N, C-alpha and C positions, 0 to 999 in steps of 0.2 A: 316762881320760875317757870312752872309748867304753863301757866296762863300766858305769860309773855311769849313762850315758844309757840303756842297755838295762834296767838295774835300775829306773829311774824309769818307763820306758814299761811294763814288766811290772807294777809295783805299781799304776800308774794303771788298767791294764786289768782288774785283779782287784777293784777297789773298786766297790761299787754303792751307790746312794742309796736303794735299796729294802730294807726290812727286814720281817720278820714280827713283827707287834705284836698282842697280845691286846687285844680291845676290852673296856673296862670298862663295865659297865652303869651307867646313870644312877642316881644316888642320890636316891630320892624325898624323903629328909629334907632334903637341901640345897635342893631345889626349894621345899619347904614353908617353909623359913626365909626364902628370898628373897621369897616371896609374902607372908609375914607382915609383913615390913618395909614393904611397900607398902600394907597395909590399916590400918584404924583400930584403936584400942586394944581395942575390944570384940571385934572379929573376931580379933585376935591371940590372945586367950585361948582361943577356940574352936579355932583352927587348931593352937595349941600342944598342946592335949589330943589332937586328932586325929593330930598327927604322932607323939606318944608311942605312941598305939595302933598306928599303922602300923609303928613301929620294933619293936614287940613281935611282929609277925607274922613268920613265917619268909620268907626271900627266895623270890621267884618262880622256879621252875625254868626253865632256859634251853631254848628249843626249838632243837634242833640243826638241824632242817630249815630253819628260817628263817634261821639264822646262816650256813649253808653254801649260798650262792647259786650257781647255775650260771655257768660260764665265768669264775670268779675263782680266784686262787691262794690256797691255804691251807696251813698247817702244822698237822697234827692229830696227836694222840696216841691210838693204838689199842693196847690191851693192852700198854702199856709201850714200844711202838715208835713212833718219830716218822716221819711221812710228809709230804713236800712234794708236794701234789697240785693238780690243776686239776679242779674239779667239772664233771662232764658232766651228770648228771641224778639225780633221785630216782625209784626204782621202789618204791612202797609205803613200807616202812621201811628200804630198803637204799640206800646211797649208791653210785653208779657214778661212778668217777673214773679218771684216769690220772696217772702220775707226771709231774712237771714237764718233765723232759728226755726222756720216752719217750711220745710221743702214741699209739703202737700198743699199749702196755701197758694192761691193764684191772685196776682194783682194785675190789673190792666189800666194803663194810663195813655191818654193821647199825648202826642209830642208837644202840643200847644199848652197842655196843663203843667208841664214840667218847667221849673225855673232853671234855665240854662246856666245862669251865673252862680248857682248854688249847688252844682253837682260836685260831690266830693268822692274821690276814689280812695279805697282802703289801701294804705301803703305802709311800708316799714319805716319807722321813725328812729333814725340813728341817735339823736340826742336823748330820747327816752331810754333806749337800750343802754347808752352810756351811763345814765343816772342809775338805772337798775343794777348794772354791773358794779358801780362804785359802792352802792348801798349794800350789795351782797358781800363785797370784799371787806367793807367796814364792819358789817355784822359778824363775819367770820373772824376778823381780827379781835373784836370785842369778846367773842365767844372763847377764843384761844386764851386771851389775856385773863378772862374770868376763870377758866379751868386751871391755869398755871398759878394763879394767885391763891 
């Protein structure tokens, strides 16, 4: 019983509700469709033709400097390697950051080295938190049942 208790404590300490998630840019075609439903029939035809023209244009390139804000945790892909960093500042076109668990370390990357499509921000994950909550409640229920039995 003692080994199982230690195993449960160890597994709960290793679980985190925070995950690195890639932000998906807002799709302008979806916004235009929602707006067209609210407008009159004459305006719908004009907006439908405008939305087709907008879809034909190439996607707007992502500005890495705007995406990587100071004092936030990110997971970036640089030249095929993955780094978990905390952004310190931007110096012209270079990103100055440090690794997540090493505040004394300094990393410098040029903005062209960073893969803009694979920038993931550390965020709270509600589904994972729900799963952990249900597992804790189930474990407490099993523990109470075991004690009463």
